[in-house]
PAMI-838973 format. One record per residue (C-alpha): residue in one letter; x, y, z. Coordinates in Angstrom, 2 decimals, decimal comma. Each point is the difference from the previous one (the first is absolute). Layout:
// PAMI-838973
@r = A&px = X&py = Y&pz = Z
...
END
This chain:
// PAMI-838973
@r = M&px = 51,09&py = -2,24&pz = 121,41
@r = R&px = 1,79&py = -2,55&pz = -1,70
@r = A&px = -0,26&py = -3,95&pz = -1,04
@r = V&px = 1,21&py = -2,68&pz = -2,03
@r = V&px = -1,91&py = -2,86&pz = -0,91
@r = M&px = 0,14&py = -2,90&pz = -2,30
@r = A&px = -3,09&py = -0,55&pz = -2,10
@r = P&px = -1,40&py = -1,92&pz = -2,53
@r = M&px = -0,92&py = 2,49&pz = -2,93
@r = R&px = -1,54&py = -0,64&pz = -3,68
@r = G&px = 0,95&py = 2,33&pz = -2,71
@r = S&px = 2,70&py = 1,87&pz = -1,47
@r = G&px = 1,90&py = 3,28&pz = 0,47
@r = N&px = -3,03&py = 2,08&pz = -1,08
@r = A&px = -2,53&py = -2,21&pz = 1,23
@r = W&px = -0,19&py = -1,79&pz = 3,07
@r = K&px = -2,27&py = -1,12&pz = 2,88
@r = V&px = 0,59&py = -2,24&pz = 3,11
@r = A&px = -0,93&py = -3,43&pz = -1,19
@r = G&px = -3,07&py = -1,83&pz = 1,43
@r = P&px = -0,78&py = -3,94&pz = 0,28
@r = S&px = -1,96&py = -0,01&pz = -3,25
@r = D&px = 3,16&py = 1,56&pz = -1,97
@r = P&px = 2,03&py = -2,78&pz = -2,03
@r = P&px = 3,14&py = -0,92&pz = 1,58
@r = A&px = 2,02&py = 0,31&pz = -2,87
@r = R&px = -0,72&py = 3,83&pz = -0,18
@r = V&px = 1,14&py = 0,58&pz = 3,92
@r = Q&px = 3,05&py = 1,37&pz = 0,85
@r = E&px = 1,19&py = 0,65&pz = 3,68
@r = R&px = 1,07&py = 3,60&pz = 0,04
@r = E&px = 1,80&py = 2,04&pz = 2,60
@r = V&px = -2,63&py = 3,16&pz = 0,67
@r = T&px = 1,04&py = 3,20&pz = 1,79
@r = L&px = -2,83&py = 1,41&pz = 1,80
@r = E&px = 0,39&py = 3,49&pz = 1,43
@r = I&px = -3,04&py = 1,93&pz = 1,81
@r = R&px = 0,67&py = 3,85&pz = -0,97
@r = G&px = -1,85&py = 3,03&pz = 1,00
@r = N&px = -1,90&py = 2,01&pz = 2,94
@r = A&px = -3,01&py = 0,42&pz = 1,77
@r = A&px = -0,95&py = 3,06&pz = -1,97
@r = D&px = 0,33&py = -1,60&pz = -3,25
@r = G&px = -0,43&py = -3,77&pz = 0,41
@r = Y&px = 2,33&py = -2,95&pz = -0,56
@r = H&px = 1,28&py = -1,95&pz = -3,12
@r = L&px = 0,65&py = -3,54&pz = 0,23
@r = V&px = 2,89&py = -0,10&pz = -2,52
@r = M&px = 0,50&py = -3,48&pz = -1,74
@r = S&px = 3,54&py = -0,75&pz = -1,60
@r = P&px = 0,21&py = -3,20&pz = -1,36
@r = V&px = 3,73&py = -1,00&pz = -1,43
@r = G&px = -0,29&py = 0,43&pz = -3,87
@r = C&px = -3,60&py = 1,40&pz = 0,04
@r = F&px = -1,26&py = 3,87&pz = 0,03
@r = T&px = -0,90&py = 1,08&pz = 3,44
@r = A&px = -3,63&py = 0,42&pz = 1,05
@r = D&px = -1,83&py = 1,52&pz = 2,37
@r = T&px = -3,15&py = 0,24&pz = 2,23
@r = W&px = -1,23&py = 3,29&pz = 2,15
@r = H&px = -1,67&py = -0,47&pz = 3,57
@r = E&px = -1,33&py = 2,16&pz = 2,40
@r = T&px = 2,53&py = -1,00&pz = 2,95
@r = A&px = 3,26&py = -2,03&pz = 0,18
@r = E&px = -2,04&py = -2,81&pz = 1,65
@r = E&px = -2,19&py = -0,59&pz = -2,97
@r = A&px = 3,21&py = 0,24&pz = -1,93
@r = K&px = 1,37&py = -2,84&pz = 2,17
@r = A&px = -3,24&py = -1,83&pz = -0,12
@r = T&px = 0,17&py = -0,10&pz = -3,81
@r = A&px = 3,73&py = -1,36&pz = 0,05
@r = A&px = -1,29&py = -2,71&pz = 2,27
@r = E&px = -2,82&py = -1,19&pz = -1,94
@r = L&px = 2,20&py = 0,18&pz = -3,35
@r = F&px = 3,73&py = -0,88&pz = 1,18
@r = G&px = -0,88&py = -1,76&pz = 3,28
@r = V&px = 2,00&py = 2,78&pz = 1,50
@r = P&px = -0,48&py = -0,22&pz = 3,88
@r = P&px = -0,59&py = 2,98&pz = 2,14
@r = D&px = 3,60&py = -0,27&pz = 1,53
@r = G&px = 1,57&py = -0,45&pz = -3,79
@r = W&px = 0,67&py = 3,76&pz = -0,44
@r = A&px = 3,25&py = 1,62&pz = 0,63
END
């Protein structure tokens, strides 16, 4: 499954986070982020997060639904936002 979103990011190529309300606006940039859910029921699922210009990171989840919930929480991806 894959989704592409624009998200406010703070950081640089080797250290980033999704910006929050308390982050100084001068340090926040909108970046395109490609999100992918990879895995299977036996081994679990990874939410792979790839912001343009930054390193790729991932989180592990027992189910694809948990990975989708994390994507919704962090990036606002709706349940029907996956291809």
